[in-house]
NUZALUM-435654 format. One record per residue (C-alpha): y, z, x. Coordinates in nm, 4 decimals, always signed. Layout:
[gunu [Y, Z, X]] ...
END
This chain:
[gunu [+6.4345, +5.1795, +8.4598]] [gunu [+6.3383, +5.3654, +8.1553]] [gunu [+6.6913, +5.3713, +8.0053]] [gunu [+6.7130, +5.0046, +8.0953]] [gunu [+6.3897, +4.9173, +7.8897]] [gunu [+6.5169, +5.1382, +7.5876]] [gunu [+6.8370, +4.9291, +7.6042]] [gunu [+6.6338, +4.6014, +7.6318]] [gunu [+6.4363, +4.7016, +7.3335]] [gunu [+6.7578, +4.7619, +7.1297]] [gunu [+6.8695, +4.4269, +7.2171]] [gunu [+7.1718, +4.5759, +7.4526]] [gunu [+7.1132, +4.3424, +7.7436]] [gunu [+7.4416, +4.3800, +7.9301]] [gunu [+7.3706, +4.7576, +7.9427]] [gunu [+6.9996, +4.7137, +8.0538]] [gunu [+7.1087, +4.5027, +8.3093]] [gunu [+7.3711, +4.7773, +8.4486]] [gunu [+7.0835, +5.0254, +8.4751]] [gunu [+6.8792, +4.8269, +8.6486]] [gunu [+7.1389, +4.7441, +8.8969]] [gunu [+7.1775, +5.1160, +8.9322]] [gunu [+6.8012, +5.1573, +9.0319]] [gunu [+6.8081, +4.8501, +9.2607]] [gunu [+7.0739, +5.0313, +9.4359]] [gunu [+6.8822, +5.3430, +9.4692]] [gunu [+6.5980, +5.1511, +9.5891]] [gunu [+6.6602, +4.8193, +9.6960]] [gunu [+6.3418, +4.7382, +9.8119]] [gunu [+6.1474, +4.8568, +9.4953]] [gunu [+6.0289, +4.5256, +9.3491]] [gunu [+5.9286, +4.6643, +8.9836]] [gunu [+6.3222, +4.6923, +8.9425]] [gunu [+6.3709, +4.3392, +9.0369]] [gunu [+6.1055, +4.2328, +8.8291]] [gunu [+6.2442, +4.3985, +8.5307]] [gunu [+6.5917, +4.2538, +8.5924]] [gunu [+6.4272, +3.8840, +8.5857]] [gunu [+6.2551, +3.9801, +8.2540]] [gunu [+6.5813, +4.1105, +8.1010]] [gunu [+6.7678, +3.7703, +8.2226]] [gunu [+6.4750, +3.5820, +8.0292]] [gunu [+6.5138, +3.7887, +7.7092]] [gunu [+6.8947, +3.7060, +7.7247]] [gunu [+6.8355, +3.3458, +7.7411]] [gunu [+6.9498, +3.2898, +8.1062]] [gunu [+6.6279, +3.0923, +8.1742]] [gunu [+6.7319, +2.9365, +8.5161]] [gunu [+6.8725, +3.2523, +8.6638]] [gunu [+6.5331, +3.4339, +8.5491]] [gunu [+6.3393, +3.1401, +8.6815]] [gunu [+6.5529, +3.1827, +9.0384]] [gunu [+6.5041, +3.5484, +9.0461]] [gunu [+6.1199, +3.5415, +8.9961]] [gunu [+6.0856, +3.2832, +9.2587]] [gunu [+6.2691, +3.5341, +9.4931]] [gunu [+6.0326, +3.7889, +9.3848]] [gunu [+5.7151, +3.5634, +9.4435]] [gunu [+5.8405, +3.4465, +9.7770]] [gunu [+5.8903, +3.8660, +9.8902]] [gunu [+5.5539, +3.9087, +9.7489]] [gunu [+5.4189, +3.6259, +9.9857]] [gunu [+5.5871, +3.7799, +10.2852]] [gunu [+5.4505, +4.1313, +10.2178]] [gunu [+5.1072, +3.9505, +10.1912]] [gunu [+5.0229, +4.0158, +9.8358]] [gunu [+4.8884, +3.7081, +9.6800]] [gunu [+4.8058, +3.8487, +9.3170]] [gunu [+5.1593, +3.9647, +9.2642]] [gunu [+5.2893, +3.6083, +9.3873]] [gunu [+5.0802, +3.4398, +9.1374]] [gunu [+5.1908, +3.6522, +8.8435]] [gunu [+5.5630, +3.6185, +8.9757]] [gunu [+5.5258, +3.2126, +9.0026]] [gunu [+5.3521, +3.1969, +8.6497]] [gunu [+5.6827, +3.4081, +8.4900]] [gunu [+5.8881, +3.1356, +8.6593]] [gunu [+5.6852, +2.8803, +8.4623]] [gunu [+5.7126, +3.0611, +8.1597]] [gunu [+6.0865, +3.0258, +8.1645]] [gunu [+6.0814, +2.6772, +8.3308]] [gunu [+5.7768, +2.4959, +8.2383]] [gunu [+5.8792, +2.1750, +8.3976]] [gunu [+5.9248, +2.3240, +8.7482]] [gunu [+5.6641, +2.0895, +8.9499]] [gunu [+5.7422, +2.2603, +9.2669]] [gunu [+5.6686, +2.6005, +9.1724]] [gunu [+5.3771, +2.4826, +8.9887]] [gunu [+5.2543, +2.3054, +9.3260]] [gunu [+5.3221, +2.6421, +9.5011]] [gunu [+5.1196, +2.8391, +9.2516]] [gunu [+4.8179, +2.5706, +9.2876]] [gunu [+4.7902, +2.6508, +9.6541]] [gunu [+4.7805, +3.0047, +9.5636]] [gunu [+4.5386, +2.9908, +9.3097]] [gunu [+4.3259, +2.7341, +9.5280]] [gunu [+4.3380, +2.9886, +9.8263]] [gunu [+4.1899, +3.2704, +9.5916]] [gunu [+3.9231, +3.0456, +9.4618]] [gunu [+4.0650, +3.0107, +9.1304]] [gunu [+3.9856, +2.6240, +9.0968]] [gunu [+4.0000, +2.6093, +8.6900]] [gunu [+4.3288, +2.7484, +8.6709]] [gunu [+4.4355, +2.5132, +8.9331]] [gunu [+4.3167, +2.2199, +8.7491]] [gunu [+4.4779, +2.3511, +8.4134]] [gunu [+4.8177, +2.3523, +8.6283]] [gunu [+4.6957, +1.9951, +8.7651]] [gunu [+4.6809, +1.8887, +8.4025]] [gunu [+5.0311, +2.0257, +8.3024]] [gunu [+5.1904, +1.8629, +8.5968]] [gunu [+5.0358, +1.5321, +8.4871]] [gunu [+5.1541, +1.5705, +8.1485]] [gunu [+5.4969, +1.6798, +8.2781]] [gunu [+5.5047, +1.3656, +8.4809]] [gunu [+5.4125, +1.1493, +8.1807]] [gunu [+5.6752, +1.3071, +7.9332]] [gunu [+5.9440, +1.2418, +8.1936]] [gunu [+5.8624, +0.8814, +8.2167]] [gunu [+5.7087, +0.8902, +8.5832]] [gunu [+5.3847, +0.7455, +8.4917]] [gunu [+5.2460, +0.6368, +8.8471]] [gunu [+5.3168, +1.0310, +8.9410]] [gunu [+5.1131, +1.1395, +8.6697]] [gunu [+4.8244, +0.9348, +8.7497]] [gunu [+4.8731, +1.0213, +9.0954]] [gunu [+4.8314, +1.3597, +9.0015]] [gunu [+4.5323, +1.3395, +8.7953]] [gunu [+4.3590, +1.1701, +9.0890]] [gunu [+4.4600, +1.4489, +9.3232]] [gunu [+4.2819, +1.6836, +9.0717]] [gunu [+3.9477, +1.4883, +9.0681]] [gunu [+3.9066, +1.5563, +9.4274]] [gunu [+3.9500, +1.9717, +9.3394]] [gunu [+3.6849, +1.8909, +9.0383]] [gunu [+3.3564, +1.9601, +9.2279]] [gunu [+3.4622, +2.2815, +9.3075]] [gunu [+3.5174, +2.3749, +8.9359]] [gunu [+3.2904, +2.6040, +8.7276]] [gunu [+3.2139, +2.3046, +8.4767]] [gunu [+3.2361, +1.9900, +8.7042]] [gunu [+3.1396, +1.7278, +8.4152]] [gunu [+3.3825, +1.8299, +8.1541]] [gunu [+3.6655, +1.8314, +8.4194]] [gunu [+3.5899, +1.5251, +8.5548]] [gunu [+3.5841, +1.3821, +8.2074]] [gunu [+3.9295, +1.5257, +8.1187]] [gunu [+4.0846, +1.3599, +8.4507]] [gunu [+3.8963, +1.0526, +8.4460]] [gunu [+4.0215, +1.0155, +8.0271]] [gunu [+4.3562, +1.0653, +8.1330]] [gunu [+4.3909, +0.8357, +8.3786]] [gunu [+4.2113, +0.5341, +8.1873]] [gunu [+4.4341, +0.6321, +7.9148]] [gunu [+4.7362, +0.5419, +8.1384]] [gunu [+4.5722, +0.2516, +8.2425]] [gunu [+4.5391, +0.1130, +7.8930]] [gunu [+4.8685, +0.1747, +7.8232]] [gunu [+4.9958, -0.0044, +8.1245]] [gunu [+4.7577, -0.3221, +7.9988]] [gunu [+4.5754, -0.2720, +8.3486]] [gunu [+4.2105, -0.3598, +8.2114]] [gunu [+4.0573, -0.3845, +8.5621]] [gunu [+4.1273, -0.0200, +8.6442]] [gunu [+4.0761, +0.1083, +8.3002]] [gunu [+3.7569, -0.0632, +8.3032]] [gunu [+3.6443, +0.1368, +8.6147]] [gunu [+3.7358, +0.4457, +8.4717]] [gunu [+3.5718, +0.3838, +8.1185]] [gunu [+3.2315, +0.2950, +8.3173]] [gunu [+3.2680, +0.6269, +8.4684]] [gunu [+3.3071, +0.8243, +8.1641]] [gunu [+3.0426, +0.6439, +7.9868]] [gunu [+2.8166, +0.7463, +8.2737]] [gunu [+2.9333, +1.1187, +8.2173]] [gunu [+2.9148, +1.1306, +7.8439]] [gunu [+2.6816, +0.8610, +7.6773]] [gunu [+2.6876, +1.0118, +7.3624]] [gunu [+3.0822, +0.9390, +7.2886]] [gunu [+3.1184, +0.6522, +7.0407]] [gunu [+3.4825, +0.5852, +7.1281]] [gunu [+3.4002, +0.5738, +7.5368]] [gunu [+3.1128, +0.3101, +7.4406]] [gunu [+3.2998, +0.0849, +7.2401]] [gunu [+3.6120, +0.1079, +7.4432]] [gunu [+3.4026, -0.0146, +7.7283]] [gunu [+3.2830, -0.3000, +7.5584]] [gunu [+3.6242, -0.3930, +7.4356]] [gunu [+3.7667, -0.3912, +7.8256]] [gunu [+3.4550, -0.6092, +7.9258]] [gunu [+3.5835, -0.8419, +7.6836]] [gunu [+3.9604, -0.8224, +7.7862]] [gunu [+3.8398, -0.8681, +8.1425]] [gunu [+3.6607, -1.1968, +8.0474]] [gunu [+3.3079, -1.0346, +8.1058]] [gunu [+3.1633, -1.1471, +7.7610]] [gunu [+2.7638, -1.1250, +7.8998]] [gunu [+2.8427, -0.7655, +8.0263]] [gunu [+3.0261, -0.6662, +7.6837]] [gunu [+2.7160, -0.7831, +7.4833]] [gunu [+2.4841, -0.6069, +7.7042]] [gunu [+2.6731, -0.3054, +7.7014]] [gunu [+2.6900, -0.3272, +7.3197]] [gunu [+2.3029, -0.3612, +7.2779]] [gunu [+2.2407, -0.0756, +7.5481]] [gunu [+2.4745, +0.1332, +7.2665]] [gunu [+2.3047, +0.0217, +6.9576]] [gunu [+1.9451, +0.1223, +7.0910]] [gunu [+2.0656, +0.4477, +7.1737]] [gunu [+2.2077, +0.4838, +6.8429]] [gunu [+1.8611, +0.3722, +6.6786]] [gunu [+1.6627, +0.5948, +6.9342]] [gunu [+1.8936, +0.8771, +6.8224]] [gunu [+1.8119, +0.8190, +6.4356]] [gunu [+2.1871, +0.6747, +6.3788]] [gunu [+2.0848, +0.3202, +6.3421]] [gunu [+2.3112, +0.3482, +6.0393]] [gunu [+2.6258, +0.3026, +6.2198]] [gunu [+2.4729, -0.0150, +6.4122]] [gunu [+2.5928, -0.2252, +6.1288]] [gunu [+2.9543, -0.1041, +6.1058]] [gunu [+2.9911, -0.1133, +6.4770]] [gunu [+2.8786, -0.4794, +6.4982]] [gunu [+3.0986, -0.5774, +6.2125]] [gunu [+3.4027, -0.4215, +6.3950]] [gunu [+3.3205, -0.5882, +6.7092]] [gunu [+3.2929, -0.9518, +6.5347]] [gunu [+3.6370, -0.8564, +6.3623]] [gunu [+3.7739, -0.8342, +6.6975]] [gunu [+3.5677, -1.1214, +6.8575]] [gunu [+3.5214, -1.3698, +6.5693]] [gunu [+3.4028, -1.6724, +6.7873]] [gunu [+3.1274, -1.4607, +6.9731]] [gunu [+2.8053, -1.6189, +6.8654]] [gunu [+2.6031, -1.3490, +7.0480]] [gunu [+2.7590, -1.0666, +6.8123]] [gunu [+2.6939, -1.2919, +6.4980]] [gunu [+2.3496, -1.3272, +6.5818]] [gunu [+2.2757, -0.9764, +6.5911]] [gunu [+2.4853, -0.9229, +6.2691]] [gunu [+2.3376, -1.1843, +6.0532]] [gunu [+1.9764, -1.1146, +6.1686]] [gunu [+2.0302, -0.7620, +6.0585]] [gunu [+2.1797, -0.8740, +5.7142]] [gunu [+1.8444, -1.0831, +5.6828]] [gunu [+1.6418, -0.7781, +5.7322]] [gunu [+1.8184, -0.6070, +5.4526]] [gunu [+1.7727, -0.9082, +5.2337]] [gunu [+2.1263, -0.9642, +5.2339]] [gunu [+2.1575, -1.3650, +5.2863]] [gunu [+2.4962, -1.3854, +5.1160]] [gunu [+2.6435, -1.1641, +5.3802]] [gunu [+2.4411, -1.3619, +5.6535]] [gunu [+2.5796, -1.7009, +5.5310]] [gunu [+2.9225, -1.5328, +5.4988]] [gunu [+2.8916, -1.4083, +5.8776]] [gunu [+2.7929, -1.7430, +6.0059]] [gunu [+3.0279, -1.9529, +5.8246]] [gunu [+3.3246, -1.7295, +5.9610]] [gunu [+3.1687, -1.7647, +6.3007]] [gunu [+3.1734, -2.1742, +6.2553]] [gunu [+3.5228, -2.1702, +6.1430]] [gunu [+3.6201, -1.9694, +6.4573]] [gunu [+3.4475, -2.1803, +6.6724]] [gunu [+3.6263, -2.5095, +6.5225]] [gunu [+3.9392, -2.3657, +6.5836]] [gunu [+3.8707, -2.2759, +6.9471]] [gunu [+3.7423, -2.6330, +6.9752]] [gunu [+3.3956, -2.5305, +7.0526]] [gunu [+3.2366, -2.8220, +6.8638]] [gunu [+2.8820, -2.7716, +7.0500]] [gunu [+2.8830, -2.4043, +6.9181]] [gunu [+3.0067, -2.4950, +6.5585]] [gunu [+2.7057, -2.7253, +6.5219]] [gunu [+2.4577, -2.5029, +6.6413]] [gunu [+2.5793, -2.2379, +6.3819]] [gunu [+2.5965, -2.4973, +6.1033]] [gunu [+2.2461, -2.5764, +6.1673]] [gunu [+2.1550, -2.2154, +6.1149]] [gunu [+2.3582, -2.1902, +5.8031]] [gunu [+2.1432, -2.4671, +5.6860]] [gunu [+1.8340, -2.3285, +5.7887]] [gunu [+1.8620, -2.0498, +5.5312]] [gunu [+1.9354, -2.3223, +5.2506]] [gunu [+2.2578, -2.2238, +5.1264]] [gunu [+2.3904, -2.3354, +4.7877]] [gunu [+2.6282, -2.5844, +4.9137]] [gunu [+2.4220, -2.7421, +5.1828]] [gunu [+2.5481, -3.0823, +5.1096]] [gunu [+2.9027, -2.9592, +5.2035]] [gunu [+2.7525, -2.8215, +5.5432]] [gunu [+2.5546, -3.1876, +5.6174]] [gunu [+2.9050, -3.3378, +5.5723]] [gunu [+3.0692, -3.0933, +5.8074]] [gunu [+2.8186, -3.1351, +6.0558]] [gunu [+2.8037, -3.5192, +6.0357]] [gunu [+3.1928, -3.5212, +6.0804]] [gunu [+3.1945, -3.3019, +6.4228]] 
END
């Protein structure tokens, strides 16, 4: 084996393999010789053969009752064949039996990503769901739960399954109330599922949260972004134009109301458009006669 290591170090892999076979002939059941053979095969670029060899070694460790040895051998299989899902699942079972939950969850994450790369999206989602059942045993339950819920929700978003994505983001919001992306995505999902009242209520909750945290400067930008997405939502514009008025930005307030009125007219919301024009007139705009005429024509 020493000679084999020396030949391997020099890149003389065929000679190294011959020396390893000599060691195996002398002691067929001596696993370090088999492990060295598998490692040389991997160094030689014969990954599939190396993976098969490591798997046999792992199975032998299991027969001998050496779980730690089996875990190490299975990990070596995955070093050369990272997309081997069956081996990774076997490794997860062994890790769980040893109470190594965090490492098991890491492998679940890798399996989910592998399925996703192979365009097997349902299997990817199913894997993440299985992992969630194991999360309560992790050292940091909240962090792991967020990771897997986020992965599931991302899949649902990509599949345009807004209802399932909404369920996931509601859970994420409860777990991480400070994450702005989660908060805004949840609001957007309420809109996508036709729940405008819930959308505005959730947005109000987040904006109050920002104010309490001393981050009120972000409220204006968030409102402007949401109105860009939902231009005909009078509730959103109501909040924005009042903020503009508080900051003596009358021109911006009029511009926001004017855009709302146009969006309402385009959607055929005549009553909403009339209410909006009346608000504009209450601000005494410079071209009030034009708005009076528009109001009379609706």
